[in-house]
C-alpha positions as CSV (number, residue, x, y, z in Angstrom):
1,M,102.1,88.3,93.5
2,V,103.3,85.7,95.9
3,A,101.0,83.5,97.5
4,L,100.6,83.2,101.2
5,D,100.4,80.0,102.2
6,A,102.0,81.1,105.6
7,Y,102.1,78.9,108.8
8,V,102.6,80.4,112.4
9,S,105.4,77.8,114.1
10,D,103.7,75.3,115.4
11,L,100.1,76.3,116.1
12,V,99.0,75.2,112.5
13,A,97.4,72.2,112.5
14,P,98.3,69.5,110.5
15,V,95.6,68.8,108.1
16,L,95.7,64.9,107.3
17,S,93.0,63.4,105.5
18,V,93.8,59.7,106.1
19,G,90.8,58.2,107.5
20,L,88.8,61.7,108.0
21,R,86.0,63.2,106.0
22,S,86.6,66.6,105.5
23,E,83.6,67.6,107.9
24,E,85.6,65.9,110.5
25,I,88.9,67.9,109.3
26,I,86.8,71.3,109.7
27,M,85.4,70.9,113.0
28,A,89.5,70.2,114.2
29,V,91.0,73.4,112.2
30,R,90.1,77.2,111.8
31,T,91.2,78.3,108.4
32,F,91.4,81.6,107.6
33,A,91.7,83.3,104.0
34,F,93.8,86.5,103.3
35,I,91.7,88.4,100.6
36,V,93.8,91.2,98.6
37,D,91.3,93.2,96.2
38,G,89.1,90.5,95.8
39,D,91.4,87.7,95.4
40,V,92.5,85.1,98.1
41,I,96.0,85.2,98.2
42,G,96.4,82.2,100.6
43,T,95.2,81.0,103.9
44,L,96.1,80.0,107.5
45,H,95.2,77.2,109.8
46,F,94.9,76.8,113.3
47,S,94.0,73.7,115.4
48,E,91.0,74.3,117.9
49,D,92.4,71.8,119.8
50,D,95.8,73.9,120.8
51,P,95.1,76.3,123.5
52,R,98.1,78.4,121.9
53,A,95.8,78.8,119.0
54,T,93.6,80.6,120.9
55,Q,94.6,84.3,120.4
56,W,95.7,84.0,117.3
57,I,92.0,82.4,116.1
58,A,90.4,85.4,118.4
59,G,92.4,88.1,116.3
60,F,92.0,87.0,113.0
61,A,88.3,86.4,113.5
62,S,88.0,90.0,114.8
63,D,88.8,91.8,111.5
64,P,92.3,92.6,111.8
65,I,94.4,95.3,110.3
66,V,97.8,94.6,108.8
67,R,100.5,96.7,108.4
68,E,104.4,96.6,107.6
69,V,106.7,97.1,110.8
70,P,109.4,99.5,109.9
71,E,112.7,98.1,109.9
72,G,114.2,98.8,113.1
73,L,111.0,98.2,115.4
74,S,110.7,95.0,117.5
75,V,107.0,95.3,117.9
76,R,105.2,92.1,119.6
77,G,102.4,91.8,121.8
78,G,101.2,94.8,123.9
79,W,102.3,97.5,121.5
80,T,99.1,99.7,120.4
81,Y,99.1,101.1,116.8
82,D,97.7,104.4,116.0
83,G,96.6,104.5,112.5
84,K,99.9,105.7,111.8
85,S,102.6,104.6,114.1
86,F,103.6,101.6,116.4
87,S,103.7,103.1,120.0
88,E,105.9,100.8,123.3
89,P,103.8,99.6,125.7
90,K,103.9,102.4,128.7
91,E,104.5,100.8,131.8
């Protein structure tokens, strides 16, 4: 299994420990662990100070469902998923 130490573009907080105590780092960064069959396969970090990270933090904090997007679909925000397939937004 490939470890998922993924980072979402520049929304990810650079975690610098120079001159900071661990509790100071934890207050500035929200960390989410990806767990498969009880094993942590990676983590994702977001800065609470970055307003662009708000949606990502809310999404990951809500117990999200993750599914692979079929080849050929350009799924993005606004689409829906009914448990079987993705649908484009209705205009």
